DRENMAR-619004 format. One record per residue: y, z, x of N, C-alpha, C, O, CB in turn; residue in three letters; chain. Coordinates in Angstrom, 2 decimals. Glycine has a CB too. Layout:
@n.Y Y n.Z Z n.X X ca.Y Y ca.Z Z ca.X X c.Y Y c.Z Z c.X X o.Y Y o.Z Z o.X X cb.Y Y cb.Z Z cb.X X type ALA mol A
...
//
This chain:
@n.Y -14.47 n.Z -61.10 n.X -61.91 ca.Y -13.33 ca.Z -60.04 ca.X -61.99 c.Y -14.16 c.Z -59.96 c.X -60.66 o.Y -15.05 o.Z -59.13 o.X -60.48 cb.Y -13.05 cb.Z -58.65 cb.X -63.33 type MET mol A
@n.Y -13.86 n.Z -60.68 n.X -59.99 ca.Y -14.09 ca.Z -60.98 ca.X -58.15 c.Y -13.14 c.Z -62.16 c.X -57.88 o.Y -12.49 o.Z -62.19 o.X -56.84 cb.Y -15.94 cb.Z -61.57 cb.X -57.58 type ARG mol A
@n.Y -13.04 n.Z -63.40 n.X -59.08 ca.Y -11.77 ca.Z -64.01 ca.X -59.21 c.Y -10.29 c.Z -63.65 c.X -59.40 o.Y -9.27 o.Z -64.33 o.X -59.25 cb.Y -11.95 cb.Z -64.56 cb.X -59.97 type LEU mol A
@n.Y -10.54 n.Z -62.01 n.X -59.86 ca.Y -9.37 ca.Z -61.70 ca.X -60.12 c.Y -8.60 c.Z -60.95 c.X -58.49 o.Y -7.56 o.Z -60.82 o.X -57.84 cb.Y -9.52 cb.Z -60.70 cb.X -61.52 type LEU mol A
@n.Y -10.18 n.Z -60.63 n.X -58.58 ca.Y -9.84 ca.Z -59.37 ca.X -56.68 c.Y -8.97 c.Z -60.47 c.X -55.46 o.Y -8.04 o.Z -60.47 o.X -54.65 cb.Y -12.24 cb.Z -58.79 cb.X -55.41 type GLN mol A
@n.Y -9.70 n.Z -61.07 n.X -55.84 ca.Y -9.32 ca.Z -62.51 ca.X -54.40 c.Y -7.78 c.Z -62.83 c.X -54.10 o.Y -7.07 o.Z -62.78 o.X -53.10 cb.Y -9.96 cb.Z -64.38 cb.X -54.97 type TYR mol A
@n.Y -7.47 n.Z -63.39 n.X -56.38 ca.Y -6.33 ca.Z -63.74 ca.X -55.89 c.Y -5.11 c.Z -62.51 c.X -56.23 o.Y -3.88 o.Z -62.51 o.X -56.10 cb.Y -6.06 cb.Z -65.18 cb.X -56.50 type PHE mol A
@n.Y -6.06 n.Z -61.55 n.X -56.70 ca.Y -5.00 ca.Z -60.37 ca.X -56.67 c.Y -4.14 c.Z -59.85 c.X -56.02 o.Y -3.41 o.Z -58.90 o.X -56.29 cb.Y -5.31 cb.Z -59.61 cb.X -56.74 type GLY mol A
@n.Y -4.24 n.Z -60.68 n.X -54.89 ca.Y -3.76 ca.Z -60.21 ca.X -53.17 c.Y -2.37 c.Z -60.54 c.X -53.20 o.Y -1.44 o.Z -59.76 o.X -52.96 cb.Y -4.56 cb.Z -61.17 cb.X -51.70 type GLN mol A
@n.Y -2.26 n.Z -62.37 n.X -53.66 ca.Y -1.26 ca.Z -63.18 ca.X -53.93 c.Y -0.47 c.Z -63.21 c.X -55.18 o.Y -0.74 o.Z -63.90 o.X -56.16 cb.Y -1.72 cb.Z -64.24 cb.X -53.76 type TYR mol A
@n.Y 0.88 n.Z -62.14 n.X -55.04 ca.Y 1.07 ca.Z -62.39 ca.X -55.93 c.Y 3.06 c.Z -63.42 c.X -55.40 o.Y 3.24 o.Z -63.92 o.X -54.29 cb.Y 0.71 cb.Z -60.88 cb.X -56.92 type ASN mol A
@n.Y 3.75 n.Z -63.43 n.X -56.12 ca.Y 4.57 ca.Z -64.18 ca.X -55.79 c.Y 5.55 c.Z -62.63 c.X -55.72 o.Y 5.55 o.Z -61.73 o.X -56.57 cb.Y 4.83 cb.Z -65.60 cb.X -56.82 type CYS mol A
@n.Y 6.17 n.Z -62.67 n.X -54.69 ca.Y 7.37 ca.Z -61.29 ca.X -54.71 c.Y 8.70 c.Z -61.22 c.X -55.54 o.Y 9.51 o.Z -60.32 o.X -55.70 cb.Y 7.99 cb.Z -61.09 cb.X -53.24 type PRO mol A
@n.Y 8.61 n.Z -62.89 n.X -56.14 ca.Y 9.73 ca.Z -62.25 ca.X -57.29 c.Y 11.28 c.Z -62.67 c.X -56.66 o.Y 12.33 o.Z -62.79 o.X -57.30 cb.Y 9.58 cb.Z -60.21 cb.X -57.43 type GLY mol A
@n.Y 11.06 n.Z -62.87 n.X -55.09 ca.Y 13.46 ca.Z -62.81 ca.X -54.08 c.Y 13.84 c.Z -64.52 c.X -54.57 o.Y 14.64 o.Z -65.16 o.X -53.89 cb.Y 13.64 cb.Z -62.77 cb.X -50.84 type ASP mol A
@n.Y 13.31 n.Z -65.04 n.X -55.59 ca.Y 13.81 ca.Z -66.35 ca.X -54.87 c.Y 12.85 c.Z -67.36 c.X -56.66 o.Y 11.91 o.Z -67.15 o.X -57.42 cb.Y 12.82 cb.Z -66.65 cb.X -52.46 type HIS mol A
@n.Y 13.63 n.Z -68.12 n.X -56.51 ca.Y 13.76 ca.Z -69.16 ca.X -57.42 c.Y 12.20 c.Z -70.30 c.X -57.86 o.Y 11.71 o.Z -70.97 o.X -56.94 cb.Y 15.02 cb.Z -70.00 cb.X -56.66 type GLU mol A
@n.Y 11.80 n.Z -70.35 n.X -58.79 ca.Y 10.80 ca.Z -71.56 ca.X -58.02 c.Y 10.99 c.Z -73.21 c.X -59.17 o.Y 10.99 o.Z -73.41 o.X -60.39 cb.Y 8.57 cb.Z -70.76 cb.X -58.06 type HIS mol A
@n.Y 11.09 n.Z -73.86 n.X -58.26 ca.Y 11.55 ca.Z -75.39 ca.X -59.28 c.Y 10.00 c.Z -75.53 c.X -60.00 o.Y 8.92 o.Z -75.07 o.X -59.63 cb.Y 12.09 cb.Z -77.30 cb.X -58.06 type GLU mol A
@n.Y 10.46 n.Z -76.56 n.X -61.46 ca.Y 10.02 ca.Z -76.89 ca.X -62.33 c.Y 8.67 c.Z -77.67 c.X -62.10 o.Y 8.74 o.Z -78.71 o.X -61.46 cb.Y 10.94 cb.Z -77.41 cb.X -62.87 type PRO mol A
@n.Y 7.46 n.Z -77.26 n.X -62.57 ca.Y 6.39 ca.Z -77.85 ca.X -62.24 c.Y 6.82 c.Z -80.40 c.X -63.75 o.Y 6.23 o.Z -81.11 o.X -64.57 cb.Y 4.53 cb.Z -75.95 cb.X -62.97 type THR mol A
@n.Y 7.60 n.Z -80.36 n.X -63.30 ca.Y 7.79 ca.Z -81.78 ca.X -64.47 c.Y 8.32 c.Z -82.37 c.X -63.26 o.Y 8.52 o.Z -81.94 o.X -62.13 cb.Y 9.00 cb.Z -81.77 cb.X -66.16 type GLN mol A
@n.Y 8.52 n.Z -83.84 n.X -64.06 ca.Y 9.01 ca.Z -85.27 ca.X -63.16 c.Y 8.80 c.Z -85.70 c.X -62.49 o.Y 8.00 o.Z -86.63 o.X -62.60 cb.Y 9.72 cb.Z -85.54 cb.X -62.72 type GLY mol A
@n.Y 9.40 n.Z -85.34 n.X -61.23 ca.Y 9.16 ca.Z -85.85 ca.X -59.52 c.Y 8.55 c.Z -84.96 c.X -58.91 o.Y 8.18 o.Z -85.22 o.X -57.76 cb.Y 10.43 cb.Z -86.09 cb.X -58.57 type ALA mol A
@n.Y 8.18 n.Z -83.26 n.X -59.66 ca.Y 7.81 ca.Z -82.61 ca.X -59.25 c.Y 5.88 c.Z -82.56 c.X -59.50 o.Y 4.86 o.Z -82.35 o.X -58.85 cb.Y 8.76 cb.Z -81.74 cb.X -59.61 type ASN mol A
@n.Y 6.28 n.Z -82.89 n.X -60.76 ca.Y 4.27 ca.Z -83.00 ca.X -60.88 c.Y 3.65 c.Z -83.06 c.X -60.78 o.Y 2.63 o.Z -82.68 o.X -61.36 cb.Y 3.47 cb.Z -83.19 cb.X -61.03 type ALA mol A
@n.Y 4.10 n.Z -84.23 n.X -58.98 ca.Y 3.26 ca.Z -84.92 ca.X -59.00 c.Y 2.26 c.Z -84.09 c.X -57.79 o.Y 1.08 o.Z -84.06 o.X -57.44 cb.Y 3.80 cb.Z -86.37 cb.X -58.87 type VAL mol A
@n.Y 3.45 n.Z -83.52 n.X -57.47 ca.Y 2.71 ca.Z -82.33 ca.X -56.19 c.Y 2.21 c.Z -81.37 c.X -56.39 o.Y 1.78 o.Z -80.81 o.X -55.38 cb.Y 3.41 cb.Z -81.70 cb.X -55.29 type ASP mol A
@n.Y 1.98 n.Z -80.65 n.X -57.75 ca.Y 1.73 ca.Z -80.00 ca.X -58.21 c.Y 0.24 c.Z -80.62 c.X -58.62 o.Y -0.18 o.Z -80.01 o.X -57.64 cb.Y 2.72 cb.Z -79.63 cb.X -58.90 type SER mol A
@n.Y -0.40 n.Z -80.97 n.X -58.92 ca.Y -1.77 ca.Z -81.78 ca.X -58.87 c.Y -2.74 c.Z -81.42 c.X -57.96 o.Y -3.95 o.Z -81.60 o.X -57.90 cb.Y -1.58 cb.Z -83.14 cb.X -58.59 type ALA mol A
@n.Y -1.74 n.Z -80.73 n.X -57.10 ca.Y -3.29 ca.Z -80.69 ca.X -55.64 c.Y -3.76 c.Z -79.24 c.X -55.05 o.Y -3.69 o.Z -78.93 o.X -53.86 cb.Y -2.70 cb.Z -81.57 cb.X -53.84 type PHE mol A
@n.Y -4.09 n.Z -78.71 n.X -55.74 ca.Y -4.50 ca.Z -77.99 ca.X -54.76 c.Y -3.94 c.Z -77.58 c.X -52.64 o.Y -4.06 o.Z -78.38 o.X -51.72 cb.Y -5.69 cb.Z -78.62 cb.X -55.01 type TYR mol A
@n.Y -3.51 n.Z -76.46 n.X -52.58 ca.Y -3.37 ca.Z -75.99 ca.X -51.34 c.Y -4.41 c.Z -75.82 c.X -50.43 o.Y -5.12 o.Z -74.92 o.X -50.89 cb.Y -2.85 cb.Z -74.99 cb.X -51.43 type THR mol A
@n.Y -4.90 n.Z -76.25 n.X -49.30 ca.Y -6.20 ca.Z -75.52 ca.X -48.70 c.Y -6.15 c.Z -74.21 c.X -48.81 o.Y -7.02 o.Z -73.70 o.X -49.52 cb.Y -6.45 cb.Z -75.74 cb.X -47.29 type ALA mol A
@n.Y -5.15 n.Z -73.32 n.X -48.14 ca.Y -5.75 ca.Z -71.88 ca.X -49.07 c.Y -6.33 c.Z -71.97 c.X -50.46 o.Y -7.47 o.Z -72.30 o.X -50.78 cb.Y -4.56 cb.Z -70.85 cb.X -49.36 type GLU mol A
@n.Y -5.36 n.Z -71.63 n.X -51.20 ca.Y -5.94 ca.Z -71.89 ca.X -52.42 c.Y -7.44 c.Z -71.88 c.X -53.04 o.Y -7.95 o.Z -71.17 o.X -53.91 cb.Y -5.56 cb.Z -72.88 cb.X -52.55 type PHE mol A
@n.Y -8.09 n.Z -73.24 n.X -52.05 ca.Y -9.39 ca.Z -73.97 ca.X -52.33 c.Y -9.97 c.Z -72.63 c.X -51.31 o.Y -10.90 o.Z -72.03 o.X -51.85 cb.Y -9.59 cb.Z -75.98 cb.X -51.78 type ALA mol A
@n.Y -9.73 n.Z -72.31 n.X -50.49 ca.Y -10.38 ca.Z -71.50 ca.X -49.47 c.Y -11.12 c.Z -70.60 c.X -50.73 o.Y -12.18 o.Z -70.58 o.X -51.35 cb.Y -9.22 cb.Z -70.60 cb.X -48.21 type GLU mol A
@n.Y -9.73 n.Z -69.82 n.X -50.68 ca.Y -9.87 ca.Z -68.38 ca.X -51.74 c.Y -10.74 c.Z -68.82 c.X -53.01 o.Y -11.49 o.Z -68.02 o.X -53.58 cb.Y -8.14 cb.Z -67.76 cb.X -52.42 type VAL mol A
@n.Y -10.55 n.Z -70.53 n.X -53.52 ca.Y -11.97 ca.Z -69.94 ca.X -54.52 c.Y -12.12 c.Z -70.07 c.X -54.36 o.Y -13.03 o.Z -69.85 o.X -55.16 cb.Y -12.67 cb.Z -69.75 cb.X -55.33 type LEU mol A
@n.Y -12.75 n.Z -70.84 n.X -53.36 ca.Y -14.86 ca.Z -70.89 ca.X -52.87 c.Y -14.82 c.Z -69.78 c.X -52.67 o.Y -15.71 o.Z -69.15 o.X -53.24 cb.Y -15.76 cb.Z -71.78 cb.X -51.34 type LEU mol A
@n.Y -13.97 n.Z -69.06 n.X -51.91 ca.Y -15.26 ca.Z -67.75 ca.X -51.45 c.Y -14.89 c.Z -66.73 c.X -52.51 o.Y -15.36 o.Z -65.62 o.X -52.28 cb.Y -15.11 cb.Z -66.85 cb.X -49.55 type GLN mol A
@n.Y -14.02 n.Z -66.83 n.X -53.86 ca.Y -14.64 ca.Z -65.98 ca.X -54.48 c.Y -15.39 c.Z -66.28 c.X -55.42 o.Y -15.48 o.Z -65.50 o.X -56.37 cb.Y -14.01 cb.Z -65.26 cb.X -54.81 type SER mol A
@n.Y -16.26 n.Z -67.69 n.X -55.41 ca.Y -17.53 ca.Z -68.28 ca.X -56.45 c.Y -18.35 c.Z -68.21 c.X -55.22 o.Y -19.46 o.Z -68.25 o.X -55.74 cb.Y -17.42 cb.Z -70.07 cb.X -57.37 type TRP mol A
@n.Y -18.49 n.Z -68.16 n.X -54.37 ca.Y -19.67 ca.Z -68.43 ca.X -53.38 c.Y -19.48 c.Z -66.92 c.X -52.28 o.Y -19.25 o.Z -67.54 o.X -51.25 cb.Y -19.40 cb.Z -70.25 cb.X -52.40 type TYR mol A
@n.Y -19.45 n.Z -65.98 n.X -52.01 ca.Y -18.95 ca.Z -65.42 ca.X -51.16 c.Y -20.46 c.Z -65.52 c.X -49.78 o.Y -20.38 o.Z -65.38 o.X -48.56 cb.Y -18.35 cb.Z -63.90 cb.X -51.89 type PRO mol A
@n.Y -21.85 n.Z -65.85 n.X -50.77 ca.Y -22.98 ca.Z -65.55 ca.X -49.89 c.Y -22.80 c.Z -66.70 c.X -48.74 o.Y -23.32 o.Z -66.58 o.X -47.63 cb.Y -24.50 cb.Z -65.60 cb.X -50.73 type HIS mol A
@n.Y -21.74 n.Z -68.22 n.X -49.28 ca.Y -21.39 ca.Z -68.51 ca.X -48.23 c.Y -20.10 c.Z -68.53 c.X -46.90 o.Y -19.96 o.Z -68.77 o.X -45.70 cb.Y -21.68 cb.Z -69.17 cb.X -48.56 type LEU mol A
@n.Y -19.58 n.Z -68.22 n.X -47.76 ca.Y -17.81 ca.Z -67.87 ca.X -47.12 c.Y -18.15 c.Z -67.35 c.X -46.48 o.Y -17.66 o.Z -67.71 o.X -45.41 cb.Y -16.56 cb.Z -67.18 cb.X -47.70 type ALA mol A
@n.Y -19.22 n.Z -66.05 n.X -46.28 ca.Y -19.04 ca.Z -65.22 ca.X -44.91 c.Y -21.09 c.Z -64.93 c.X -44.27 o.Y -21.85 o.Z -63.98 o.X -44.10 cb.Y -17.92 cb.Z -63.20 cb.X -45.51 type PHE mol A
@n.Y -21.11 n.Z -66.12 n.X -44.16 ca.Y -22.38 ca.Z -65.89 ca.X -43.36 c.Y -22.39 c.Z -64.59 c.X -42.04 o.Y -23.22 o.Z -63.68 o.X -42.01 cb.Y -22.66 cb.Z -67.45 cb.X -42.65 type LYS mol A
@n.Y -21.36 n.Z -64.77 n.X -41.11 ca.Y -20.87 ca.Z -64.16 ca.X -40.34 c.Y -20.21 c.Z -62.54 c.X -40.18 o.Y -19.19 o.Z -62.10 o.X -40.72 cb.Y -20.29 cb.Z -64.93 cb.X -40.21 type SER mol A
@n.Y -21.24 n.Z -61.77 n.X -39.18 ca.Y -20.85 ca.Z -60.71 ca.X -39.32 c.Y -19.98 c.Z -60.41 c.X -38.02 o.Y -20.81 o.Z -60.19 o.X -37.14 cb.Y -21.93 cb.Z -59.90 cb.X -39.63 type ILE mol A
@n.Y -19.17 n.Z -60.33 n.X -37.68 ca.Y -17.94 ca.Z -59.93 ca.X -36.67 c.Y -19.43 c.Z -59.06 c.X -35.39 o.Y -20.52 o.Z -58.64 o.X -35.80 cb.Y -16.21 cb.Z -58.37 cb.X -37.77 type PRO mol A
@n.Y -19.01 n.Z -59.05 n.X -34.09 ca.Y -19.85 ca.Z -58.43 ca.X -33.63 c.Y -18.59 c.Z -56.81 c.X -33.41 o.Y -17.37 o.Z -56.84 o.X -33.61 cb.Y -20.65 cb.Z -59.40 cb.X -32.24 type SER mol A
@n.Y -19.09 n.Z -56.07 n.X -33.15 ca.Y -18.55 ca.Z -54.33 ca.X -32.68 c.Y -19.14 c.Z -53.83 c.X -31.73 o.Y -20.33 o.Z -53.53 o.X -31.65 cb.Y -18.76 cb.Z -53.16 cb.X -33.68 type VAL mol A
@n.Y -18.28 n.Z -53.72 n.X -30.95 ca.Y -17.80 ca.Z -52.81 ca.X -29.24 c.Y -16.95 c.Z -51.66 c.X -29.95 o.Y -16.09 o.Z -51.52 o.X -30.83 cb.Y -16.47 cb.Z -53.97 cb.X -27.74 type SER mol A
@n.Y -17.86 n.Z -50.80 n.X -28.86 ca.Y -16.67 ca.Z -49.44 ca.X -28.16 c.Y -15.69 c.Z -49.41 c.X -28.98 o.Y -15.48 o.Z -48.55 o.X -29.83 cb.Y -15.86 cb.Z -49.65 cb.X -26.57 type ALA mol A
@n.Y -14.89 n.Z -50.58 n.X -28.68 ca.Y -13.16 ca.Z -50.55 ca.X -28.86 c.Y -12.86 c.Z -51.26 c.X -29.97 o.Y -11.70 o.Z -51.26 o.X -30.39 cb.Y -12.26 cb.Z -51.24 cb.X -27.64 type THR mol A
@n.Y -13.99 n.Z -52.04 n.X -30.68 ca.Y -13.75 ca.Z -52.28 ca.X -32.32 c.Y -14.21 c.Z -50.87 c.X -32.99 o.Y -14.77 o.Z -49.92 o.X -32.45 cb.Y -14.80 cb.Z -53.72 cb.X -33.03 type GLN mol A
@n.Y -13.66 n.Z -51.08 n.X -34.83 ca.Y -14.32 ca.Z -50.82 ca.X -35.60 c.Y -14.80 c.Z -51.35 c.X -36.72 o.Y -13.95 o.Z -51.89 o.X -37.43 cb.Y -14.03 cb.Z -50.18 cb.X -35.70 type HIS mol A
@n.Y -15.83 n.Z -51.36 n.X -37.09 ca.Y -16.63 ca.Z -51.57 ca.X -38.43 c.Y -16.72 c.Z -51.00 c.X -39.54 o.Y -17.47 o.Z -50.07 o.X -39.83 cb.Y -17.61 cb.Z -51.54 cb.X -38.31 type ALA mol A
@n.Y -15.85 n.Z -51.61 n.X -40.32 ca.Y -15.46 ca.Z -50.78 ca.X -42.25 c.Y -17.02 c.Z -51.20 c.X -43.39 o.Y -17.31 o.Z -52.19 o.X -44.06 cb.Y -13.37 cb.Z -52.12 cb.X -43.39 type PHE mol A
@n.Y -17.64 n.Z -50.00 n.X -43.16 ca.Y -19.29 ca.Z -50.89 ca.X -44.88 c.Y -18.35 c.Z -49.87 c.X -45.67 o.Y -17.75 o.Z -48.80 o.X -45.52 cb.Y -22.17 cb.Z -50.25 cb.X -44.94 type VAL mol A
@n.Y -18.67 n.Z -51.05 n.X -46.77 ca.Y -18.18 ca.Z -50.59 ca.X -48.02 c.Y -19.07 c.Z -49.82 c.X -48.81 o.Y -19.66 o.Z -49.04 o.X -48.06 cb.Y -17.77 cb.Z -51.63 cb.X -48.76 type THR mol A
@n.Y -19.44 n.Z -49.69 n.X -50.00 ca.Y -20.88 ca.Z -49.97 ca.X -50.82 c.Y -19.66 c.Z -49.19 c.X -52.68 o.Y -19.35 o.Z -48.00 o.X -52.72 cb.Y -23.02 cb.Z -48.43 cb.X -49.83 type LYS mol A
@n.Y -19.22 n.Z -50.32 n.X -54.00 ca.Y -19.29 ca.Z -50.12 ca.X -54.54 c.Y -20.20 c.Z -49.04 c.X -55.02 o.Y -21.42 o.Z -48.84 o.X -54.95 cb.Y -19.12 cb.Z -50.86 cb.X -54.63 type ASN mol A
@n.Y -18.92 n.Z -48.29 n.X -55.66 ca.Y -19.87 ca.Z -46.93 ca.X -55.96 c.Y -19.57 c.Z -47.23 c.X -57.63 o.Y -18.50 o.Z -47.80 o.X -57.82 cb.Y -19.20 cb.Z -45.02 cb.X -55.15 type LEU mol A
@n.Y -20.32 n.Z -46.93 n.X -58.77 ca.Y -20.16 ca.Z -46.67 ca.X -60.19 c.Y -19.72 c.Z -45.56 c.X -60.10 o.Y -19.74 o.Z -44.76 o.X -59.17 cb.Y -21.23 cb.Z -46.75 cb.X -61.09 type SER mol A
@n.Y -19.12 n.Z -45.49 n.X -61.53 ca.Y -18.04 ca.Z -44.05 ca.X -62.48 c.Y -18.23 c.Z -42.84 c.X -61.46 o.Y -17.76 o.Z -42.20 o.X -60.52 cb.Y -18.85 cb.Z -43.35 cb.X -64.48 type ARG mol A
@n.Y -19.81 n.Z -43.08 n.X -62.82 ca.Y -21.20 ca.Z -42.12 ca.X -62.27 c.Y -21.05 c.Z -40.65 c.X -60.84 o.Y -21.31 o.Z -39.48 o.X -60.58 cb.Y -22.39 cb.Z -43.58 cb.X -61.45 type SER mol A
@n.Y -20.18 n.Z -42.43 n.X -60.16 ca.Y -20.47 ca.Z -41.65 ca.X -58.98 c.Y -20.42 c.Z -41.31 c.X -57.73 o.Y -21.17 o.Z -40.80 o.X -56.90 cb.Y -20.99 cb.Z -41.64 cb.X -58.91 type GLU mol A
@n.Y -18.53 n.Z -42.01 n.X -57.86 ca.Y -17.32 ca.Z -42.02 ca.X -57.72 c.Y -16.57 c.Z -40.48 c.X -58.84 o.Y -15.52 o.Z -39.88 o.X -58.63 cb.Y -16.92 cb.Z -43.70 cb.X -58.12 type TRP mol A
@n.Y -17.32 n.Z -40.31 n.X -59.66 ca.Y -16.64 ca.Z -39.16 ca.X -60.39 c.Y -17.16 c.Z -38.05 c.X -59.90 o.Y -16.94 o.Z -37.11 o.X -60.66 cb.Y -16.77 cb.Z -39.14 cb.X -61.86 type THR mol A
@n.Y -17.57 n.Z -37.84 n.X -59.26 ca.Y -18.67 ca.Z -36.57 ca.X -59.18 c.Y -18.08 c.Z -36.25 c.X -57.14 o.Y -18.44 o.Z -35.45 o.X -56.27 cb.Y -21.10 cb.Z -37.35 cb.X -59.59 type LYS mol A
@n.Y -17.43 n.Z -36.97 n.X -57.18 ca.Y -17.36 ca.Z -36.75 ca.X -55.78 c.Y -15.17 c.Z -36.32 c.X -55.16 o.Y -14.42 o.Z -36.85 o.X -54.34 cb.Y -18.24 cb.Z -38.64 cb.X -55.06 type ASP mol A
@n.Y -15.13 n.Z -35.98 n.X -55.43 ca.Y -13.74 ca.Z -35.61 ca.X -54.96 c.Y -12.47 c.Z -36.34 c.X -54.24 o.Y -11.34 o.Z -36.56 o.X -54.68 cb.Y -14.01 cb.Z -34.77 cb.X -54.21 type GLU mol A
@n.Y -12.94 n.Z -36.56 n.X -53.28 ca.Y -12.91 ca.Z -38.03 ca.X -52.56 c.Y -12.69 c.Z -39.12 c.X -52.91 o.Y -11.89 o.Z -39.86 o.X -52.34 cb.Y -13.75 cb.Z -38.37 cb.X -52.13 type LYS mol A
@n.Y -13.61 n.Z -39.53 n.X -54.26 ca.Y -13.82 ca.Z -40.22 ca.X -54.82 c.Y -12.38 c.Z -40.43 c.X -55.61 o.Y -11.45 o.Z -41.23 o.X -55.47 cb.Y -14.97 cb.Z -39.94 cb.X -55.31 type GLY mol A
@n.Y -12.64 n.Z -39.33 n.X -56.50 ca.Y -11.72 ca.Z -39.62 ca.X -57.69 c.Y -9.85 c.Z -39.27 c.X -56.88 o.Y -8.74 o.Z -39.48 o.X -57.36 cb.Y -12.33 cb.Z -38.24 cb.X -59.30 type VAL mol A
@n.Y -10.15 n.Z -38.83 n.X -55.86 ca.Y -8.10 ca.Z -38.73 ca.X -55.07 c.Y -8.71 c.Z -40.79 c.X -54.73 o.Y -8.55 o.Z -41.73 o.X -55.50 cb.Y -7.56 cb.Z -36.86 cb.X -52.38 type LYS mol A
@n.Y -9.09 n.Z -40.79 n.X -53.93 ca.Y -9.23 ca.Z -42.50 ca.X -53.70 c.Y -9.05 c.Z -42.79 c.X -54.68 o.Y -7.94 o.Z -42.35 o.X -54.99 cb.Y -10.42 cb.Z -43.25 cb.X -53.23 type ALA mol A
@n.Y -9.75 n.Z -43.64 n.X -55.98 ca.Y -9.02 ca.Z -44.44 ca.X -57.22 c.Y -7.87 c.Z -43.71 c.X -57.68 o.Y -7.28 o.Z -44.44 o.X -58.47 cb.Y -9.96 cb.Z -44.65 cb.X -58.51 type VAL mol A
@n.Y -7.23 n.Z -42.51 n.X -57.55 ca.Y -6.74 ca.Z -42.01 ca.X -58.58 c.Y -5.61 c.Z -43.15 c.X -57.22 o.Y -5.31 o.Z -44.32 o.X -57.47 cb.Y -6.78 cb.Z -40.04 cb.X -59.24 type LEU mol A
@n.Y -5.21 n.Z -42.45 n.X -55.95 ca.Y -3.92 ca.Z -43.20 ca.X -54.93 c.Y -4.34 c.Z -44.42 c.X -55.02 o.Y -3.41 o.Z -45.13 o.X -54.65 cb.Y -3.74 cb.Z -42.78 cb.X -53.20 type GLU mol A
@n.Y -5.26 n.Z -45.06 n.X -55.32 ca.Y -5.71 ca.Z -47.01 ca.X -55.63 c.Y -4.64 c.Z -47.06 c.X -56.78 o.Y -3.60 o.Z -47.71 o.X -56.67 cb.Y -7.85 cb.Z -47.60 cb.X -56.41 type GLU mol A
@n.Y -4.97 n.Z -46.31 n.X -57.91 ca.Y -3.81 ca.Z -46.88 ca.X -58.89 c.Y -3.19 c.Z -46.77 c.X -59.29 o.Y -2.87 o.Z -47.24 o.X -60.38 cb.Y -3.69 cb.Z -47.19 cb.X -59.51 type ALA mol A
@n.Y -2.23 n.Z -45.50 n.X -58.09 ca.Y -1.31 ca.Z -45.59 ca.X -58.13 c.Y 0.03 c.Z -46.75 c.X -57.47 o.Y 1.15 o.Z -47.17 o.X -57.77 cb.Y -1.46 cb.Z -44.62 cb.X -57.96 type HIS mol A
@n.Y -1.24 n.Z -46.88 n.X -56.19 ca.Y -0.18 ca.Z -48.43 ca.X -55.68 c.Y -0.69 c.Z -49.43 c.X -56.83 o.Y 0.27 o.Z -50.16 o.X -57.08 cb.Y -0.63 cb.Z -49.33 cb.X -53.68 type GLY mol A
@n.Y -1.54 n.Z -49.70 n.X -57.44 ca.Y -0.98 ca.Z -50.60 ca.X -58.11 c.Y -0.58 c.Z -50.82 c.X -59.26 o.Y -0.84 o.Z -51.69 o.X -60.08 cb.Y -1.40 cb.Z -51.22 cb.X -58.01 type LEU mol A
@n.Y 0.44 n.Z -49.50 n.X -59.26 ca.Y 1.17 ca.Z -49.20 ca.X -60.24 c.Y 2.74 c.Z -49.13 c.X -59.75 o.Y 3.78 o.Z -49.39 o.X -60.36 cb.Y 0.61 cb.Z -47.97 cb.X -60.81 type HIS mol A
@n.Y 2.56 n.Z -48.78 n.X -58.68 ca.Y 4.04 ca.Z -48.84 ca.X -57.69 c.Y 3.96 c.Z -50.74 c.X -57.85 o.Y 4.63 o.Z -51.46 o.X -58.58 cb.Y 3.82 cb.Z -47.94 cb.X -55.41 type MET mol A
@n.Y 3.22 n.Z -51.01 n.X -57.17 ca.Y 2.83 ca.Z -52.92 ca.X -57.17 c.Y 4.04 c.Z -52.94 c.X -58.20 o.Y 5.25 o.Z -53.00 o.X -58.00 cb.Y 0.81 cb.Z -53.77 cb.X -57.96 type GLY mol A
@n.Y 3.19 n.Z -52.85 n.X -59.51 ca.Y 3.80 ca.Z -53.74 ca.X -61.01 c.Y 2.23 c.Z -54.71 c.X -61.04 o.Y 2.16 o.Z -55.85 o.X -61.49 cb.Y 5.82 cb.Z -55.10 cb.X -60.70 type ARG mol A
@n.Y 1.01 n.Z -53.90 n.X -60.43 ca.Y 0.60 ca.Z -55.10 ca.X -60.83 c.Y -1.27 c.Z -54.42 c.X -61.42 o.Y -2.37 o.Z -54.94 o.X -61.57 cb.Y 0.80 cb.Z -56.45 cb.X -59.27 type GLN mol A
@n.Y -0.85 n.Z -53.45 n.X -61.52 ca.Y -1.67 ca.Z -53.06 ca.X -62.86 c.Y -0.53 c.Z -52.11 c.X -63.78 o.Y 0.29 o.Z -51.31 o.X -63.33 cb.Y -3.28 cb.Z -52.03 cb.X -62.42 type LEU mol A
@n.Y -0.85 n.Z -52.63 n.X -65.66 ca.Y -0.22 ca.Z -52.11 ca.X -66.43 c.Y -1.39 c.Z -51.03 c.X -67.72 o.Y -2.43 o.Z -51.33 o.X -68.30 cb.Y 0.67 cb.Z -53.39 cb.X -66.91 type HIS mol A
@n.Y -0.69 n.Z -49.96 n.X -67.72 ca.Y -1.60 ca.Z -49.30 ca.X -68.85 c.Y -1.75 c.Z -49.93 c.X -70.59 o.Y -2.32 o.Z -49.60 o.X -71.63 cb.Y -0.95 cb.Z -47.75 cb.X -68.95 type ASP mol A
@n.Y -0.93 n.Z -50.89 n.X -70.17 ca.Y -0.52 ca.Z -50.77 ca.X -72.39 c.Y -0.43 c.Z -52.03 c.X -71.99 o.Y -0.45 o.Z -52.44 o.X -70.83 cb.Y 1.28 cb.Z -49.81 cb.X -73.56 type HIS mol A
@n.Y -0.28 n.Z -52.96 n.X -73.46 ca.Y -0.39 ca.Z -53.94 ca.X -73.21 c.Y 0.75 c.Z -53.98 c.X -75.04 o.Y 0.78 o.Z -53.17 o.X -75.97 cb.Y -2.13 cb.Z -54.54 cb.X -72.73 type THR mol A
@n.Y 1.54 n.Z -55.39 n.X -74.83 ca.Y 2.41 ca.Z -54.93 ca.X -75.29 c.Y 2.29 c.Z -56.65 c.X -75.47 o.Y 3.16 o.Z -57.26 o.X -76.09 cb.Y 3.47 cb.Z -53.87 cb.X -74.62 type GLY mol A
//
């Protein structure tokens, strides 16, 4: 699941065409970019990738998150609203589909 979350933020906007990965292009498609490898390793080994915590001063803000279970967020009006807003954003970005076809 973490792998999907990490790579889910990298979607092709669809405003250009991709070259086929065959013929002369096949050789180049056999290698991962440094960015791809970094995201992959971060998703597999977050405890190694995120060892340090940035300093927080009076001029910076820190965000602390906690993953809530369904039973926890459904009891909180703000939690339900946040989940619905996130789902709406995913629908608008065409990253989430409620049906299979």
